DRENDO-1510 file (C-alpha; in Angstrom, 1 decimal, always signed):
<recs>
REC; n; res; u; v; w
REC; 1; MET; +47.1; -34.8; +5.6 .
REC; 2; GLY; +46.0; -31.8; +3.8 .
REC; 3; PRO; +42.5; -30.1; +4.1 .
REC; 4; THR; +39.3; -31.7; +3.2 .
REC; 5; LEU; +36.6; -29.9; +1.0 .
REC; 6; ALA; +33.6; -28.4; +2.4 .
REC; 7; ALA; +30.4; -29.4; +0.8 .
REC; 8; GLU; +26.6; -29.2; +1.8 .
REC; 9; TRP; +23.2; -28.7; +0.6 .
REC; 10; ARG; +20.7; -26.5; +2.6 .
REC; 11; VAL; +16.9; -26.2; +1.8 .
REC; 12; ASP; +15.3; -23.5; +3.9 .
REC; 13; GLU; +11.3; -23.7; +4.0 .
REC; 14; PRO; +10.1; -20.6; +5.7 .
REC; 15; GLN; +6.2; -21.6; +6.2 .
REC; 16; LEU; +5.8; -25.3; +6.8 .
REC; 17; ARG; +2.3; -26.7; +8.0 .
REC; 18; VAL; +3.8; -28.5; +11.0 .
REC; 19; THR; +3.9; -27.8; +14.7 .
REC; 20; GLU; +7.5; -26.7; +16.0 .
REC; 21; GLY; +7.4; -29.6; +18.4 .
REC; 22; ASP; +6.6; -32.0; +15.5 .
REC; 23; ALA; +9.2; -30.6; +13.2 .
REC; 24; ARG; +11.7; -30.6; +15.9 .
REC; 25; ALA; +11.4; -34.4; +16.9 .
REC; 26; ALA; +11.1; -35.5; +13.2 .
REC; 27; LEU; +14.7; -33.7; +13.0 .
REC; 28; ARG; +16.0; -35.3; +15.9 .
REC; 29; ALA; +14.9; -38.6; +14.9 .
REC; 30; VAL; +16.6; -38.4; +11.6 .
REC; 31; THR; +19.6; -36.4; +12.2 .
REC; 32; GLY; +22.8; -38.3; +11.4 .
REC; 33; GLN; +20.8; -40.8; +9.2 .
REC; 34; PRO; +21.4; -41.4; +5.3 .
REC; 35; VAL; +18.8; -38.9; +3.7 .
REC; 36; ILE; +16.8; -41.9; +1.6 .
REC; 37; PRO; +16.1; -43.9; +5.0 .
REC; 38; ALA; +15.5; -40.9; +6.8 .
REC; 39; ARG; +12.9; -40.0; +4.3 .
REC; 40; ALA; +11.3; -43.5; +4.4 .
REC; 41; ARG; +11.2; -43.2; +8.3 .
REC; 42; LEU; +9.2; -40.3; +8.5 .
REC; 43; ARG; +6.7; -41.4; +5.9 .
REC; 44; PHE; +6.2; -44.9; +6.9 .
REC; 45; GLY; +7.9; -45.5; +10.5 .
REC; 46; PRO; +8.8; -47.3; +12.6 .
REC; 47; GLY; +7.8; -45.0; +15.2 .
REC; 48; ARG; +6.1; -41.3; +14.5 .
REC; 49; THR; +6.0; -40.3; +11.1 .
REC; 50; CYS; +5.9; -36.7; +10.1 .
REC; 51; GLU; +5.0; -36.1; +6.3 .
REC; 52; ALA; +5.5; -32.6; +6.1 .
REC; 53; ILE; +9.3; -33.1; +7.0 .
REC; 54; ALA; +9.2; -35.9; +4.3 .
REC; 55; ARG; +8.2; -34.1; +1.8 .
REC; 56; LEU; +11.0; -31.2; +2.6 .
REC; 57; LEU; +13.6; -34.1; +2.3 .
REC; 58; ASP; +11.7; -34.9; -1.1 .
REC; 59; ARG; +12.6; -31.3; -2.2 .
REC; 60; ALA; +16.1; -31.9; -0.8 .
REC; 61; ILE; +16.9; -34.9; -2.8 .
REC; 62; VAL; +15.8; -33.3; -5.8 .
REC; 63; ARG; +17.7; -30.4; -5.7 .
REC; 64; ALA; +21.0; -32.2; -4.5 .
REC; 65; GLU; +20.2; -34.7; -7.9 .
REC; 66; ALA; +20.1; -31.6; -10.0 .
REC; 67; ALA; +23.5; -30.2; -8.5 .
REC; 68; GLY; +24.6; -33.5; -9.5 .
REC; 69; LEU; +25.0; -35.0; -6.1 .
REC; 70; ASP; +24.3; -38.7; -5.5 .
REC; 71; PRO; +21.4; -38.5; -2.7 .
REC; 72; ARG; +22.3; -42.4; -1.7 .
REC; 73; LEU; +25.6; -40.5; -0.1 .
REC; 74; LEU; +24.3; -37.7; +1.6 .
REC; 75; VAL; +23.2; -37.6; +5.2 .
REC; 76; VAL; +20.9; -35.5; +7.1 .
REC; 77; ALA; +23.6; -33.8; +9.0 .
REC; 78; ASP; +21.7; -31.0; +10.6 .
REC; 79; GLY; +18.3; -29.2; +10.7 .
REC; 80; SER; +16.2; -26.6; +12.8 .
REC; 81; ALA; +12.9; -25.5; +13.3 .
REC; 82; GLU; +11.4; -22.2; +14.6 .
REC; 83; ALA; +7.6; -21.1; +15.1 .
REC; 84; GLY; +6.4; -19.3; +12.4 .
REC; 85; GLU; +3.1; -17.1; +11.7 .
REC; 86; ASP; -0.3; -19.1; +11.6 .
REC; 87; ILE; -2.0; -19.3; +8.3 .
REC; 88; VAL; -5.6; -18.2; +8.9 .
REC; 89; ARG; -8.9; -19.2; +7.2 .
REC; 90; VAL; -12.4; -18.7; +7.5 .
REC; 91; ARG; -14.8; -21.0; +9.2 .
REC; 92; ARG; -18.6; -20.3; +9.2 .
REC; 93; LYS; -20.7; -21.7; +11.6 .
REC; 94; ALA; -24.6; -22.0; +11.9 .
REC; 95; HIS; -27.1; -18.6; +12.3 .
REC; 96; GLY; -24.6; -16.4; +10.6 .
REC; 97; VAL; -21.6; -16.7; +13.0 .
REC; 98; ALA; -18.1; -17.2; +11.8 .
REC; 99; ASP; -14.7; -17.5; +13.1 .
REC; 100; TRP; -11.0; -18.2; +12.1 .
REC; 101; ILE; -9.2; -21.6; +11.8 .
REC; 102; HIS; -5.4; -21.1; +12.8 .
REC; 103; SER; -3.0; -23.6; +11.2 .
REC; 104; PRO; +0.5; -23.8; +12.8 .
REC; 105; THR; +3.4; -23.3; +10.4 .
REC; 106; CYS; +7.4; -23.2; +11.3 .
REC; 107; ARG; +10.4; -22.4; +9.5 .
REC; 108; VAL; +12.5; -25.4; +8.9 .
REC; 109; ARG; +15.9; -25.5; +7.9 .
REC; 110; VAL; +17.7; -28.9; +6.8 .
REC; 111; VAL; +21.3; -29.5; +6.0 .
REC; 112; LEU; +22.5; -32.7; +3.8 .
REC; 113; ARG; +26.3; -33.3; +3.6 .
REC; 114; PRO; +28.2; -36.3; +1.9 .
REC; 115; ALA; +28.5; -39.2; +4.5 .
REC; 116; GLY; +31.9; -39.2; +6.2 .
REC; 117; LEU; +32.8; -35.6; +5.1 .
REC; 118; HIS; +34.5; -33.6; +7.3 .
REC; 119; ALA; +35.1; -29.9; +6.8 .
REC; 120; THR; +37.8; -27.7; +7.7 .
REC; 121; ALA; +37.1; -25.4; +10.3 .
REC; 122; ARG; +36.4; -21.9; +8.7 .
REC; 123; PRO; +38.5; -19.0; +10.1 .
REC; 124; ALA; +37.0; -16.7; +12.6 .
REC; 125; GLY; +34.3; -14.3; +11.1 .
REC; 126; ALA; +34.2; -16.0; +7.9 .
REC; 127; PRO; +30.9; -16.4; +6.7 .
REC; 128; GLY; +29.0; -19.9; +6.0 .
REC; 129; PRO; +27.6; -21.1; +2.8 .
REC; 130; PRO; +24.5; -19.2; +2.1 .
REC; 131; PRO; +21.2; -21.4; +2.0 .
REC; 132; ALA; +20.3; -23.0; -1.2 .
REC; 133; ASP; +17.1; -21.1; -1.3 .
REC; 134; ALA; +17.5; -18.0; +1.1 .
REC; 135; VAL; +14.0; -16.4; +1.7 .
REC; 136; PRO; +14.2; -12.7; +1.4 .
REC; 137; PRO; +13.5; -10.4; +4.5 .
REC; 138; ALA; +9.7; -10.2; +5.4 .
REC; 139; PRO; +8.3; -7.0; +4.3 .
REC; 140; THR; +6.6; -4.3; +7.0 .
REC; 141; ARG; +3.4; -5.1; +7.9 .
REC; 142; LYS; +2.2; -1.7; +8.1 .
REC; 143; PRO; +3.1; +0.0; +5.3 .
REC; 144; ALA; +3.1; +4.1; +5.0 .
REC; 145; GLU; +0.2; +5.8; +3.8 .
REC; 146; PRO; +0.2; +6.3; -0.2 .
REC; 147; SER; -0.3; +10.0; -1.2 .
REC; 148; GLY; -1.2; +11.6; -4.4 .
REC; 149; GLU; -2.5; +8.9; -7.5 .
REC; 150; ALA; -1.6; +6.2; -5.3 .
REC; 151; ALA; -3.8; +7.3; -2.6 .
REC; 152; VAL; -7.0; +7.9; -5.0 .
REC; 153; VAL; -6.3; +4.3; -6.4 .
REC; 154; ARG; -6.1; +3.2; -2.5 .
REC; 155; ASP; -9.6; +4.9; -1.7 .
REC; 156; ALA; -11.2; +3.2; -4.9 .
REC; 157; LEU; -10.1; -0.1; -3.6 .
REC; 158; ALA; -11.6; +0.6; -0.4 .
REC; 159; GLU; -15.2; -0.2; -2.3 .
REC; 160; VAL; -13.9; -3.6; -3.4 .
REC; 161; ILE; -15.7; -6.1; -1.2 .
REC; 162; ASP; -14.3; -9.2; -0.4 .
REC; 163; PRO; -17.2; -11.8; -1.6 .
REC; 164; ASP; -16.7; -14.3; +1.1 .
REC; 165; LEU; -16.1; -11.9; +4.2 .
REC; 166; GLY; -18.4; -9.2; +3.0 .
REC; 167; VAL; -15.9; -6.4; +4.1 .
REC; 168; ASN; -13.7; -4.0; +1.8 .
REC; 169; ILE; -10.2; -5.4; +1.0 .
REC; 170; VAL; -8.5; -2.4; +2.7 .
REC; 171; ASP; -10.1; -2.8; +6.0 .
REC; 172; LEU; -9.3; -6.6; +5.9 .
REC; 173; GLY; -5.5; -5.7; +5.6 .
REC; 174; PHE; -5.3; -7.3; +2.4 .
REC; 175; VAL; -3.8; -4.2; +0.6 .
REC; 176; ARG; -0.3; -4.0; +1.6 .
REC; 177; GLY; +1.1; -1.1; -0.8 .
REC; 178; VAL; +0.0; +0.8; -3.7 .
REC; 179; ALA; +2.1; +2.5; -6.1 .
REC; 180; VAL; +1.7; +4.1; -9.7 .
REC; 181; GLU; +4.0; +3.3; -12.3 .
REC; 182; GLY; +3.3; +5.3; -15.3 .
REC; 183; ARG; -0.4; +4.8; -15.9 .
REC; 184; THR; -0.4; +1.4; -14.2 .
REC; 185; ALA; -1.5; +0.9; -10.7 .
REC; 186; VAL; +0.9; -1.4; -9.1 .
REC; 187; ILE; -0.9; -3.1; -6.1 .
REC; 188; THR; +0.7; -5.5; -3.3 .
REC; 189; MET; -1.7; -7.6; -1.8 .
REC; 190; THR; -2.2; -10.7; +0.3 .
REC; 191; LEU; -5.4; -13.1; +1.0 .
REC; 192; THR; -6.3; -15.1; +4.2 .
REC; 193; SER; -4.6; -18.1; +2.7 .
REC; 194; ALA; -2.6; -18.5; -0.7 .
REC; 195; ALA; -5.0; -21.3; -1.3 .
REC; 196; CYS; -7.7; -18.8; -1.5 .
REC; 197; PRO; -9.9; -19.3; -5.0 .
REC; 198; LEU; -11.0; -15.8; -5.1 .
REC; 199; THR; -7.8; -14.0; -6.6 .
REC; 200; GLY; -9.3; -13.9; -10.2 .
REC; 201; VAL; -12.7; -12.7; -8.7 .
REC; 202; LEU; -10.8; -9.8; -6.8 .
REC; 203; GLU; -8.9; -8.9; -9.5 .
REC; 204; ASP; -11.9; -8.3; -12.0 .
REC; 205; GLN; -13.7; -6.2; -8.9 .
REC; 206; ILE; -10.5; -4.3; -8.9 .
REC; 207; ARG; -10.6; -3.8; -13.0 .
REC; 208; ALA; -14.3; -2.5; -12.1 .
REC; 209; GLY; -13.3; -0.2; -9.4 .
REC; 210; LEU; -10.4; +1.4; -11.2 .
REC; 211; GLY; -11.9; +1.8; -14.6 .
REC; 212; PRO; -13.6; +5.3; -13.7 .
REC; 213; LEU; -10.3; +6.5; -12.5 .
REC; 214; GLY; -8.5; +9.0; -14.6 .
REC; 215; CYS; -5.2; +8.5; -13.2 .
REC; 216; VAL; -4.5; +5.2; -14.4 .
REC; 217; ASP; -5.4; +3.1; -17.4 .
REC; 218; ASP; -3.9; -0.4; -16.1 .
REC; 219; PHE; -3.4; -2.0; -13.0 .
REC; 220; ARG; -1.1; -5.0; -11.7 .
REC; 221; VAL; -1.6; -7.1; -8.7 .
REC; 222; ASP; +1.5; -8.7; -6.9 .
REC; 223; TRP; +0.4; -11.4; -4.5 .
REC; 224; GLN; +2.3; -11.8; -1.5 .
REC; 225; TRP; +2.0; -14.4; +0.7 .
REC; 226; ILE; +4.9; -14.4; +3.0 .
REC; 227; PRO; +4.6; -13.0; +5.7 .
REC; 228; ALA; +1.1; -14.7; +6.0 .
REC; 229; TRP; -2.4; -12.7; +6.5 .
REC; 230; ARG; -3.5; -12.5; +10.2 .
REC; 231; PRO; -6.5; -11.1; +11.6 .
REC; 232; ALA; -4.4; -8.3; +13.7 .
REC; 233; ASP; -3.8; -6.9; +9.7 .
REC; 234; ILE; -7.9; -6.0; +10.3 .
REC; 235; THR; -8.3; -2.2; +10.9 .
REC; 236; ASP; -10.7; -1.0; +13.6 .
REC; 237; GLY; -13.3; +0.1; +11.1 .
REC; 238; GLY; -12.8; -3.8; +9.5 .
REC; 239; ARG; -13.2; -5.4; +13.1 .
REC; 240; GLU; -16.5; -3.4; +13.4 .
REC; 241; GLN; -18.3; -4.3; +10.1 .
REC; 242; LEU; -17.2; -8.1; +10.6 .
REC; 243; ARG; -18.7; -8.1; +14.3 .
REC; 244; ALA; -21.9; -6.5; +12.6 .
REC; 245; ILE; -22.6; -9.6; +10.3 .
REC; 246; GLY; -21.5; -12.2; +12.9 .
REC; 247; PHE; -17.7; -12.6; +13.1 .
REC; 248; SER; -16.4; -13.4; +16.6 .
REC; 249; LEU; -13.0; -11.5; +16.9 .
</recs>
């Protein structure tokens, strides 16, 4: 009997908003099942449902169809879940007190294969197929201090105040990198959540703050959401300012 061809489709989600325990339980419940019934099982039951994993299977099905695969012939062959970084949002309470809401996330991988397909074993040391949407390595959380013109830009950013938190964006840990390319300042930034509506407001404040500088004529903000921002990114000075205005840290 000749060797059979190996084929599979992988989807890797780096920050799915679901607990590690719920994700693993959902994957155990549907591993080995055809992907269409598996998605329905996680969405409607019977038993415990998990909408987050059901949506991930939605993505896997759409991508498999785009690749010319019939999802009715695919099974959930494998899957894994590893705890990720929490998504952190601000919650304001009465009397000026505020704290943080932590939403757990995890990295989830799902593998689909055609039903009944048995792949030949790979030779020892041979690399496996890459994930369909591989995630690049996470950047360093504590970038090196900029120098020269980049340092001038960073100092100007320290005057830009987050309108929600009342502290400058540098001390909040939102500024992850500053570079100057030609006459353009390139700022790598994040916020407490990718859903934060203040991106446009902060870009307007940055524009006003960098306007008087003689070393740049323009700027660009590269928003970076992975890894997620966390309270540990706040500087010591930022923590003192937050405590002074009522945050519990």
